[in-house]
Kinemage of the C-alpha trace (Angstrom):
@kinemage 1
@onewidth
@group {chain A} dominant
@subgroup {mainchain}
@vectorlist {calphas} color= white
{ca met a 1} P 81.910 28.388 -29.866
{ca lys a 2} L 80.878 31.908 -30.803
{ca val a 3} L 77.226 32.669 -31.554
{ca thr a 4} L 75.271 35.820 -32.315
{ca ser a 5} L 71.873 36.884 -31.026
{ca lys a 6} L 69.871 39.756 -32.517
{ca ile a 7} L 68.909 40.754 -28.971
{ca phe a 8} L 72.084 40.149 -26.915
{ca gly a 9} L 74.862 40.430 -29.504
{ca thr a 10} L 77.862 38.098 -29.772
{ca gly a 11} L 78.504 35.507 -27.091
{ca thr a 12} L 80.271 32.275 -26.236
{ca val a 13} L 78.411 29.010 -25.656
{ca ile a 14} L 79.192 27.705 -22.170
{ca ser a 15} L 77.010 24.594 -22.161
{ca gln a 16} L 74.135 23.007 -24.009
{ca asp a 17} L 71.678 20.161 -23.513
{ca ala a 18} L 68.790 18.852 -25.602
{ca thr a 19} L 66.533 21.870 -24.965
{ca thr a 20} L 68.614 24.752 -23.587
{ca val a 21} L 71.881 26.573 -24.196
{ca lys a 22} L 73.885 28.709 -21.758
{ca val a 23} L 75.649 31.627 -23.444
{ca asp a 24} L 78.018 34.232 -22.000
{ca phe a 25} L 77.327 37.599 -23.626
{ca asn a 26} L 80.275 39.769 -22.440
{ca gly a 27} L 79.973 38.674 -18.797
{ca glu a 28} L 76.180 38.384 -18.790
{ca val a 29} L 75.231 34.688 -18.803
{ca lys a 30} L 71.875 33.789 -20.361
{ca asn a 31} L 70.040 30.459 -20.270
{ca leu a 32} L 68.084 30.244 -23.506
{ca ile a 33} L 65.595 27.712 -24.835
{ca leu a 34} L 67.135 26.403 -28.060
{ca arg a 35} L 63.902 26.433 -29.973
{ca phe a 36} L 63.366 30.163 -29.356
{ca ala a 37} L 66.949 31.442 -28.926
{ca asn a 38} L 67.342 32.458 -32.602
{ca leu a 39} L 71.138 32.182 -32.502
{ca thr a 40} L 73.487 32.074 -35.486
{ca asn a 41} L 76.956 30.557 -35.749
{ca glu a 42} L 80.030 32.554 -36.791
{ca asp a 43} L 79.583 31.342 -40.382
{ca gly a 44} L 75.994 32.665 -40.483
{ca thr a 45} L 74.208 29.305 -40.241
{ca asn a 46} L 71.475 28.717 -37.677
{ca phe a 47} L 72.812 27.455 -34.350
{ca tyr a 48} L 69.755 25.254 -33.750
{ca val a 49} L 67.961 23.280 -36.426
{ca glu a 50} L 64.667 21.772 -35.298
{ca pro a 51} L 64.595 17.990 -35.817
{ca lys a 52} L 62.289 16.682 -38.508
{ca lys a 53} L 59.138 14.977 -37.329
{ca val a 54} L 58.793 11.321 -38.197
{ca asn a 55} L 55.437 10.207 -39.541
{ca arg a 56} L 54.571 6.829 -38.131
{ca pro a 57} L 52.163 4.601 -40.023
{ca lys a 58} L 48.787 4.110 -38.418
{ca lys a 59} L 48.068 0.717 -36.949
{ca ala a 60} L 45.478 -1.423 -38.670
{ca ala a 61} L 42.097 -1.524 -36.957
{ca leu a 62} L 41.192 -4.688 -35.110
{ca gln a 63} L 38.697 -6.884 -36.878
{ca lys a 64} L 35.153 -6.893 -35.543
{ca ile a 65} L 34.008 -10.077 -33.853
{ca asp a 66} L 30.430 -11.307 -34.140
{ca tyr a 67} L 29.995 -12.528 -30.583
{ca ser a 68} L 26.699 -14.252 -31.404
{ca lys a 69} L 28.645 -16.977 -33.269
{ca tyr a 70} L 30.508 -18.126 -30.152
{ca ser a 71} L 29.523 -19.759 -26.874
{ca asp a 72} L 30.508 -18.176 -23.589
{ca ala a 73} L 33.215 -20.792 -23.082
{ca glu a 74} L 34.712 -20.048 -26.512
{ca leu a 75} L 34.707 -16.311 -25.827
{ca ile a 76} L 36.441 -16.842 -22.489
{ca gln a 77} L 39.064 -19.024 -24.174
{ca met a 78} L 39.627 -16.397 -26.894
{ca his a 79} L 39.969 -13.719 -24.223
{ca asn a 80} L 42.496 -15.747 -22.245
{ca glu a 81} L 44.581 -16.457 -25.362
{ca leu a 82} L 44.643 -12.781 -26.328
{ca met a 83} L 45.590 -11.738 -22.790
{ca gly a 84} L 48.412 -14.302 -22.820
{ca glu a 85} L 49.710 -12.876 -26.115
{ca leu a 86} L 49.517 -9.351 -24.690
{ca ile a 87} L 51.475 -10.344 -21.589
{ca glu a 88} L 54.163 -12.011 -23.725
{ca ala a 89} L 54.401 -8.938 -25.980
{ca lys a 90} L 54.864 -6.699 -22.920
{ca lys a 91} L 57.605 -8.972 -21.580
{ca glu a 92} L 59.426 -8.822 -24.922
{ca ala a 93} L 59.091 -5.035 -25.048
{ca arg a 94} L 60.555 -4.733 -21.547
{ca lys a 95} L 63.476 -6.984 -22.516
{ca asp a 96} L 64.092 -4.845 -25.602
{ca leu a 97} L 64.138 -1.685 -23.496
{ca lys a 98} L 66.594 -3.207 -21.030
{ca thr a 99} L 68.943 -4.415 -23.770
{ca gly a 100} L 68.590 -1.288 -25.906
{ca lys a 101} L 66.900 -3.024 -28.836
{ca arg a 102} L 63.919 -1.306 -30.439
């Protein structure tokens, strides 16, 4: 694929990965960072288009607990239940990563 650089002129793309591109400019091979390479295709379009950022919704805040309403035994039980739920959620997340689900 032919590309043009304002600095190096016209060249041929040798290889490319997610962040860099290797271009042969008339025998002089350059490794360029895609984000800053400022290359254009033969048709005049930009060679690299930066991906759009995805806005993720903020997580809801945890509700406040009035600890004075509970005995020590009740608080320990609540803690153990929450820790059990957390452990199960981590196990599920690990399974999802292994199977490719997300």
